[in-house]
N, C-alpha and C positions, 0 to 999 in steps of 0.2 A: 129621379132621385135614386141613389144607390145607398142601401142600408147595410151596415156591417155589424156583426155581433160585437158588443163592447169588449169582450175578452180577447178578440183578435186585433183590435185597432192598433195597439202599440206594436205588436209583432209585424204587422203588415207595413207600417211606416218605416220601421228599421230595415226591413228586407228590401225596400226599394231605394234606399240611400245609395248614392253613386260614390264609389271611392276609386274606381279604376277608370281607364279611358283616356288618361293624360300621361303620355310617355315622352321620353326624350333620348337623345344620343349626344355625345360630346366628343369633340376631336380637336387636335392641335395641328397647326400648319406653320412651319415644317414639323414633322413628327419628332425631331430631336434637335437640340440646340446645345451650345456650350454654356457653361456657367456665365451668367450675365447676359445671355442671349434673349432675344425677343421672339415670341411665338404668338400666333393668332388663335384664340379659342373660339370655337363655334359650337353653340348648343342649339340643337334642332328640337323643337317642341312639336309633338304630334297629338292631334285630337282624334282618338279612335272611336268617337261616338257619332251618332247620326244627327247631332244638333250642334250649333255653334257653342263654344265655351267663351264666357266673358269674364272680365275681372281676373284674368290669369296673372298669377304672380310666380316668380322664381327666385329662390335664394341659393346662390352658388357660394357657399362658405367653406367649401372643401379645397380651397386653393393652398395646399400645403407645399411650401418651398418655392412658391411663385407669388408675385405681387402684381397688381394692376400697373401697367406701364404708363409712362408720361410722354406723350399723350396716350390716353386709353383707346382712342379711335372706336369708341363704343357705338354700335348700330343695331337696329333690329328691323326685321321685315314683318313683324307682327302687327296686326291691325288694331283698331280701337284707339285708345289714348295711351298707347304703349310708351313707357319711359324706362330707359336703362340708366341705372346709377352705378357707375364704375369710377371710383375716385382713385387717382394715381397713388400708388403706395399701399393701397388697401389689400386685404386678403379675402375680400368677398365682393360679389357683384349681385345686384338685384334688378329684377324686371317687375314692373307693376302696370296695371290697367290694360293689359293686352286682350285682344279677341282673336280666337283661332276658329276658322270656319269648320263646319261639319266635315269630318274625314280630311281635314287640312293640316298643314304644317307651317311653321315659321321659324326663323332663326334669330338668335341673339349672338352677337360677336363682339369681341374686345381683345386687346393685346395685353400680354403679361410678360414679365421679366423673370427668368429663372435664377434662383439664388441657392447657394449651398450645393450639397452633393445630390446629383440626380441618380437615378431616374425619379421623376416626380409623378406621384399618383394623385389624381384629383377626382373627388367624388361629390356628386349632388345627392344628398341623403333622401331616403323615402319621405314623402310628404312635403318636400321643399319646393315642389311645383304644384300649384293648386288653382282652382277656378271658383268663381262665385257659385257655380252649380254644385260644387262639392267634389268634382273630379280631382284626382291627385295622382302623382306618380307613386306606385306601390313598391317599386324596386329602385335600388341605388343605380345611379348613372355615373359610370367611371370611365376615365381615359388616362392614359399614361403619356407623359412627355419624356422622351428619352434624352440621355446626356451624350453629346458628341464628345469623342476623345480625340486628341491630337496625336498623330503618329508620323514619324519620319523614318525614311529608309536612306541609307548611304551606300552608294556603289563606289568601289575603289578599283582603279585600273592603271596599269603602266603601259606606255606606248612602245617601249622597248623592254621586253621581258628579261633578256639576258644581256648583261653589260660586263665589261672588263675594265679594271683599273679606274681611270677617271672619266669614263664615258658617261654622258648624261642620259637620263631616262625621264620622260615626262610623266608625272603622276597626275591623274585626273580623279577628282572627287565630285560625285553628283549627289546632291542632297535633294531628296524627293519627298514632297508632302503627299502622303497616301490617304489623308483624311479630308473631309469636306470643310474643315475649318481653316481659314486663312491664318498664317503664322507670321509674326514679326520678331525681329531681333533674335533670329536663330543663330546659335553659335555651337561649335564643337571643337574638340582638340584631337589632333592626330599626332601621336608621338612617333618619331622616326627611330628605328633601331640604331644603336651605336656601333 
């Protein structure tokens, strides 16, 4: 039997409380999309303790400018009775009932649609990842989803540079998509000199 002086009992209990040891990382794939584009969010949860963490929950309510896609394609590799709640159109996603082994990792993944002006910064706040043992994330977990922009280049050339009178010259216009975004219904006007 271990005896402790009564005046130290409360201090000792508070000192051994676990608040660190559960961390995460967040990423988007692809790293940038156009407005209305879909990206896959992956949140990797890390158990930095020497024991399994149970009853792990995560609340990702920092989905600013993006909403859960339809379908959400939500999935997790976390053990236990892990359940992902990702409702289409929602601005938050939850994980509950997960188990992460000692020094282990697991992923939570879902699809989102980008709305409005990007770049979109998404954050999981400190304390939004927790376990039944008291471990939680003590730092914000942030990722940025970049906004792709559409860009065109036009090259203009004549097949016969010097002409006289009514001689023909062939004008060639090359429209080049220099961005990773597919474009439709592209049009332009080229005014000829008089």
